[in-house]
C-alpha positions as CSV (number, residue, x, y, z in Angstrom):
1,M,125.5,105.1,128.7
2,A,125.2,108.7,128.0
3,L,121.2,108.0,127.7
4,N,121.1,106.1,130.7
5,Y,122.5,109.2,133.1
6,V,120.1,111.3,131.4
7,W,117.1,108.9,132.3
8,I,118.3,108.5,135.9
9,G,119.0,112.6,136.1
10,F,115.0,113.1,135.1
11,F,113.7,110.9,137.8
12,V,116.5,112.3,140.5
13,I,115.8,115.7,139.3
14,A,112.5,115.5,139.2
15,F,112.2,114.1,143.0
16,I,114.3,116.3,144.7
17,V,112.8,119.4,142.9
18,A,109.1,118.0,144.2
19,L,110.3,117.2,147.7
20,C,111.6,121.3,147.5
21,K,108.4,122.4,146.5
22,L,106.5,120.2,149.1
23,I,108.8,121.0,152.0
24,F,109.2,124.8,151.4
25,L,106.3,125.8,149.1
26,G,103.9,123.6,150.9
27,D,102.6,122.3,147.2
28,T,100.8,119.0,148.8
29,E,99.7,118.0,144.9
30,I,103.1,117.6,143.5
31,F,104.0,114.2,144.4
32,G,100.2,113.5,143.1
33,L,100.6,115.2,139.9
34,M,103.5,113.5,139.1
35,T,102.0,109.8,139.8
36,K,99.6,111.1,137.0
37,T,101.6,112.1,134.8
38,L,103.8,108.8,135.3
39,F,100.7,106.6,134.5
40,E,99.5,108.9,131.5
41,S,103.2,109.2,129.8
42,G,103.1,105.2,130.0
43,K,100.0,104.9,128.3
44,T,101.0,107.5,125.8
45,G,104.1,105.7,125.1
46,A,101.9,102.2,124.5
47,E,99.5,104.0,122.4
48,I,102.1,105.2,120.2
49,S,103.6,102.0,119.8
50,I,100.5,100.3,119.2
51,G,99.6,103.3,116.6
52,L,102.7,102.5,114.0
53,V,101.7,99.3,113.9
54,G,99.3,99.7,110.6
55,V,101.5,102.1,108.9
56,M,104.7,100.2,109.6
57,T,103.3,96.8,108.6
58,F,102.1,98.5,105.4
59,W,105.5,100.6,104.6
60,L,108.1,97.9,105.9
61,G,105.4,95.8,103.3
62,I,106.2,97.7,100.3
63,M,110.1,98.2,101.2
64,K,110.3,94.3,101.4
65,I,109.1,94.5,97.6
66,G,111.2,97.3,96.6
67,E,114.1,95.3,98.2
68,K,113.2,91.7,96.2
69,A,112.4,93.8,92.8
70,G,115.8,95.6,92.9
71,M,114.7,99.2,93.3
72,I,116.1,100.1,96.5
73,E,119.3,99.1,95.3
74,K,118.9,101.0,91.7
75,F,117.9,104.2,94.2
76,A,120.6,103.5,96.6
77,R,123.0,103.3,93.1
78,F,121.9,106.8,92.0
79,V,122.9,108.6,95.2
80,N,126.2,106.5,96.1
81,P,128.1,109.2,95.1
82,L,126.9,111.5,98.0
83,F,125.7,108.6,100.9
84,S,129.0,106.7,100.3
85,K,130.8,109.5,101.9
86,L,128.7,109.8,104.6
87,F,128.4,106.1,105.4
88,P,131.3,104.6,104.6
89,H,130.9,101.2,106.4
90,I,128.2,100.2,104.3
91,P,128.9,97.9,101.5
92,P,128.0,98.9,98.1
93,K,125.1,97.8,96.8
94,D,123.8,97.2,100.3
95,P,119.9,97.5,100.9
96,A,120.6,99.9,103.7
97,M,122.1,102.4,101.5
98,G,118.3,102.7,99.7
99,S,116.2,102.4,103.2
100,V,118.5,105.3,104.4
101,V,118.3,107.5,101.4
102,M,114.3,107.1,101.4
103,N,114.1,107.9,104.9
104,F,115.9,110.8,104.4
105,S,113.6,111.9,101.4
106,A,110.3,111.1,103.4
107,N,111.9,113.3,106.0
108,M,112.6,116.5,103.4
109,L,109.1,116.3,102.1
110,G,107.2,116.3,105.5
111,L,105.8,112.7,105.4
112,D,106.0,111.4,108.9
113,N,104.3,108.6,108.6
114,A,105.9,107.1,105.5
115,A,109.4,108.1,107.2
116,T,109.4,106.5,110.4
117,P,108.8,102.8,108.9
118,I,111.4,103.3,106.5
119,G,114.0,104.7,108.9
120,L,113.3,101.3,111.3
121,K,113.5,99.3,108.3
122,A,116.9,101.1,107.4
123,M,117.9,100.5,111.0
124,K,117.3,97.0,111.2
125,Q,119.4,96.8,108.1
126,L,121.9,98.8,109.5
127,Q,122.0,96.3,112.2
128,D,122.7,93.4,110.0
129,I,125.9,94.5,109.0
130,N,126.9,95.7,112.5
131,P,129.4,93.6,114.2
132,E,128.5,94.0,117.5
133,K,124.7,93.9,118.3
134,D,124.3,95.6,121.3
135,T,126.8,98.8,120.3
136,A,125.6,101.1,117.7
137,S,128.0,101.3,114.8
138,D,129.4,104.4,112.9
139,A,126.5,104.3,110.2
140,Q,123.7,103.7,112.4
141,I,124.6,107.0,114.7
142,M,125.1,108.9,111.3
143,F,121.8,107.8,110.6
144,L,120.4,108.5,113.4
145,V,121.6,111.7,114.2
146,L,120.7,113.1,110.7
147,N,117.3,112.3,111.8
148,T,117.6,114.0,114.9
149,A,118.4,117.1,112.8
150,G,115.1,117.1,111.5
151,L,115.9,118.4,107.6
152,T,112.7,119.3,106.6
153,M,111.9,121.0,103.1
154,I,108.0,122.4,103.8
155,P,107.0,122.7,107.7
156,T,103.6,122.0,106.4
157,S,102.3,121.5,110.1
158,V,103.5,124.6,111.6
159,M,102.0,126.4,108.9
160,A,98.4,124.7,109.0
161,V,98.8,125.7,113.0
162,R,99.5,129.1,112.0
163,L,96.7,129.2,110.0
164,S,94.0,128.1,112.4
165,M,95.5,130.7,115.4
166,G,94.5,133.4,113.0
167,A,98.1,134.4,111.5
168,A,98.1,137.0,108.7
169,N,100.3,135.2,106.5
170,P,101.2,131.5,108.1
171,A,103.8,131.1,105.1
172,D,105.9,133.9,106.5
173,I,107.9,131.4,108.8
174,F,108.6,129.4,105.6
175,V,112.3,130.9,104.6
176,P,113.5,131.3,108.2
177,T,112.7,127.8,109.4
178,L,113.9,126.1,106.0
179,I,117.2,128.0,106.8
180,G,117.2,126.7,110.5
181,T,116.4,123.0,109.3
182,F,119.3,123.4,107.1
183,I,121.7,124.8,109.5
184,S,120.7,122.2,112.1
185,F,121.3,119.7,109.4
186,L,124.8,120.6,108.7
187,S,126.0,120.7,112.1
188,G,124.6,117.2,112.9
189,M,126.6,116.0,109.9
190,I,129.8,117.9,111.0
191,A,129.4,116.8,114.8
192,V,129.7,113.2,113.4
193,A,132.1,114.1,110.8
194,M,134.4,114.8,113.3
195,Y,134.1,112.0,115.5
196,Q,134.4,109.7,112.5
197,R,137.2,111.8,110.8
198,I,135.2,112.0,107.3
199,N,136.4,114.0,105.4
200,L,133.5,116.3,103.9
201,F,135.0,118.9,101.7
202,R,134.4,116.7,98.8
203,L,132.6,117.3,95.5
204,P,129.8,115.1,96.4
205,V,128.9,116.5,99.6
206,L,129.7,120.3,98.4
207,F,127.4,119.4,95.5
208,F,124.8,118.2,97.7
209,V,124.9,121.6,99.8
210,G,124.6,123.6,97.1
211,T,121.6,121.8,95.6
212,F,119.8,121.9,98.6
213,I,120.1,125.6,98.9
214,G,119.0,126.0,95.2
215,T,116.0,123.4,95.7
216,M,115.0,125.5,99.2
217,Y,114.7,128.5,97.0
218,G,112.8,126.6,93.9
219,F,110.5,125.6,96.7
220,Y,110.2,129.3,98.1
221,R,109.7,130.5,94.3
222,L,107.2,128.0,93.7
223,V,104.8,128.4,97.0
224,H,105.3,132.1,98.6
225,N,102.8,133.5,96.1
226,L,100.0,131.3,96.9
227,P,97.0,132.0,99.1
228,A,98.0,131.2,102.9
229,E,95.6,128.7,103.0
230,Q,96.4,126.9,99.9
231,I,100.2,126.0,101.0
232,A,99.5,123.1,103.1
233,T,96.9,121.8,100.4
234,Y,99.3,122.1,98.0
235,T,102.4,120.5,99.6
236,A,100.5,117.5,100.8
237,S,99.4,117.0,97.2
238,I,103.1,116.9,96.2
239,G,103.8,114.7,99.0
240,G,100.5,112.1,98.1
241,I,101.9,112.0,94.0
242,L,105.6,111.0,95.4
243,I,104.1,108.6,97.9
244,F,102.2,107.0,95.1
245,A,104.5,107.1,92.8
246,V,106.8,105.3,94.8
247,I,104.1,102.1,95.8
248,V,103.0,101.8,92.1
249,S,106.7,101.9,90.4
250,F,107.6,98.9,93.4
251,L,104.5,97.0,92.6
252,M,105.1,97.3,88.5
253,Q,108.6,96.6,88.8
254,G,108.2,93.2,90.9
255,F,105.4,92.1,88.5
256,I,107.4,92.7,85.5
257,R,110.4,90.5,87.5
258,G,108.0,87.6,88.0
259,I,107.5,88.3,92.2
260,N,104.8,87.3,93.9
261,V,104.3,91.1,95.3
262,Y,101.8,89.7,97.7
263,D,103.7,87.2,99.1
264,A,107.0,89.3,99.4
265,F,104.4,92.4,101.0
266,I,103.4,89.7,103.8
267,E,106.8,88.8,104.3
268,G,107.9,92.6,104.8
269,A,104.5,93.3,107.0
270,K,104.9,90.9,109.3
271,E,108.6,92.3,110.4
272,G,106.7,95.8,111.0
273,F,104.6,94.0,113.2
274,T,107.5,92.7,115.2
275,T,109.3,95.7,115.2
276,A,106.2,97.9,116.3
277,V,105.2,95.6,119.3
278,M,109.5,95.6,120.5
279,I,109.8,99.5,120.7
280,I,107.1,99.8,123.5
281,P,109.4,99.2,126.6
282,Y,111.8,102.0,125.3
283,L,109.0,104.8,124.4
284,V,107.4,104.4,127.6
285,A,111.0,104.7,129.6
286,I,111.7,107.7,127.7
287,L,108.4,109.8,127.9
288,V,107.7,108.9,131.3
289,G,111.1,110.3,132.5
290,I,110.4,113.2,130.4
291,G,106.7,113.5,131.8
292,V,108.1,113.7,135.1
293,F,111.0,116.2,134.6
294,R,108.8,118.4,132.9
295,V,105.6,118.2,135.4
296,T,107.7,119.4,138.5
297,G,108.7,122.7,136.6
298,C,112.5,121.9,135.7
299,L,112.1,123.0,132.5
300,D,110.8,126.7,133.7
301,F,114.0,127.1,135.8
302,I,116.3,126.0,133.0
303,T,114.4,128.9,130.9
304,D,114.5,131.3,133.6
305,G,118.4,130.7,134.4
306,I,118.7,131.5,130.4
307,A,116.9,134.5,130.8
308,L,119.1,135.8,134.2
309,L,122.1,135.1,132.3
310,V,121.5,136.7,128.7
311,A,120.5,140.1,130.6
312,W,123.7,139.6,133.0
313,M,125.5,139.8,129.4
314,G,123.9,142.7,128.0
315,L,121.7,141.0,125.2
316,N,118.2,141.2,124.4
317,T,115.9,138.9,126.3
318,D,112.7,139.1,123.9
319,F,113.3,135.5,122.8
320,V,113.1,133.7,126.0
321,P,109.4,133.3,126.3
322,A,110.1,130.7,122.7
323,L,112.9,129.0,124.3
324,P,110.4,126.3,125.9
325,V,109.3,125.4,122.3
326,G,113.3,124.6,121.5
327,I,114.1,123.1,124.3
328,M,110.7,121.0,124.8
329,K,110.9,120.0,121.2
330,T,114.4,117.9,121.9
331,F,111.8,115.7,124.1
332,S,108.9,115.9,123.3
333,G,106.9,116.7,119.3
334,G,103.8,116.7,121.2
335,A,104.6,119.0,124.2
336,A,106.3,121.3,122.1
337,R,103.7,122.1,119.3
338,G,101.6,122.6,122.3
339,L,103.5,125.2,123.6
340,M,104.2,126.5,120.0
341,A,100.0,127.1,119.6
342,D,100.4,128.5,123.5
343,L,102.6,131.1,122.6
344,M,100.8,132.0,119.7
345,K,97.9,132.2,121.8
346,T,99.2,134.6,124.5
347,H,101.5,136.7,122.1
348,G,100.1,136.9,119.0
349,P,100.6,134.4,115.9
350,D,102.0,137.4,114.4
351,S,104.4,138.5,117.1
352,F,108.0,138.3,117.5
353,V,107.3,135.4,120.1
354,G,104.5,133.7,118.1
355,R,106.7,133.4,115.1
356,L,110.2,132.4,116.8
357,G,108.5,129.8,118.5
358,C,107.1,128.5,115.2
359,I,110.4,128.5,113.6
360,M,112.0,126.7,116.5
361,Q,109.3,124.3,116.0
362,G,110.3,123.4,112.7
363,S,114.1,124.0,112.8
364,T,114.8,121.1,115.3
365,E,113.7,117.3,116.0
366,T,112.3,114.9,119.0
367,T,116.3,113.7,119.8
368,F,115.3,111.5,122.7
369,Y,112.2,110.3,121.3
370,I,114.1,109.0,118.0
371,L,116.9,107.6,120.2
372,A,114.6,105.4,122.4
373,L,112.6,104.7,118.7
374,Y,115.6,103.7,116.5
375,F,117.9,102.2,119.1
376,G,115.4,100.6,120.4
377,S,113.9,98.9,117.5
378,V,117.4,96.8,117.4
379,N,118.4,96.2,120.8
380,I,121.4,99.1,121.1
381,K,122.2,99.3,124.6
382,K,125.9,101.4,124.0
383,T,124.7,104.7,121.7
384,R,128.4,106.0,122.3
385,Y,128.7,109.7,120.9
386,A,125.0,109.4,119.2
387,L,123.3,111.7,122.3
388,A,126.0,114.0,122.3
389,C,125.8,115.2,118.6
390,G,122.4,115.1,118.4
391,L,122.3,117.2,121.3
392,I,125.0,119.7,119.0
393,A,122.5,119.9,116.0
394,D,119.6,120.8,118.7
395,V,121.2,123.6,120.9
396,V,122.6,124.8,117.4
397,G,119.0,124.6,115.6
398,V,117.8,126.6,118.5
399,V,120.6,129.4,118.5
400,A,120.3,129.5,114.6
401,A,116.1,129.6,115.3
402,I,117.0,133.0,117.2
403,I,119.3,134.7,115.2
404,I,116.8,134.2,111.9
405,G,113.9,135.3,114.1
406,Y,116.1,138.4,115.1
407,I,116.9,138.9,111.4
408,F,113.3,138.0,110.1
409,F,110.8,139.5,112.2
410,H,112.8,141.6,115.1
């Protein structure tokens, strides 16, 4: 229901703002620009969905092999002490748990192409055990919100953009981004746990938090002495090794168990094609709404209002030029990336604003896109409190990024 109101708000607010610009400012081009954006955004939504067909078809085929070979069940059993606390409604040994864990693992390593189809598979498996098919279950909401928190160990793409923009040390945002994304993840987890009355003060959860902090430090020690241009290549190699290790282990385990792995792959691949086609209406709807909202300048009104409020409170406003990146990331990852690059071009990649924009880009995730993609793939109509918790993680992530930016670079 919340997403319904937000989507209507995109169009109504954009229309009112455009009408005011036409009447009071004489902007005769605004409605033409909105119409152009409407069609372009619709085309983009369809292209994204079609572009997912290949990779989803492949990965869901591989996941089916892993499921039949028993690999996903083993993986789920290994992490069950932690995830059974976060997902108490997933039955023991259910394959959904393995898919959930593998999705988070791929996200942490920044492997978007692998994470998305695995995540969609996990959402479908969670839907299989959902008693109310049109309403998001507790497990689905926890899964989705933790996805929107965007926990990423290595912000490879952000560092690559900084390198291309001529930053003196593209990896200088590495540790700040790790801290920011971890805070965002924790805030999303805590928000959902409060709604679902989940006690997080348990040894497995506390152990995970401590282990992740230690792992972040280990990654930092591993790459911080590398030349800047080698970091992206080094981390990509780690990701590639892990991906092929998963593929080969699934294939070999299936072969050892006497499974016809090719037939199993085809069975899962058919699900990937169906899912990719099913999400087209949901992506088109959300991207068109975001597009018309952005092109009318509504985002600028929000940031200008925040700047006035912060100045009135007597606080430093140096962060405000970077704020559009954090706000736009909630709606569109591509648009936020473009704003981030524009910040570095205008202010310089090593400026406070340029670095802060990069931290925001790496610390938050595209909440509306993920809601539309994942819930749309299983025809969820009632999202309950998923949007509220996702936005809480986003807001905390942006605020944390600003504070961290001031601590490290101001």
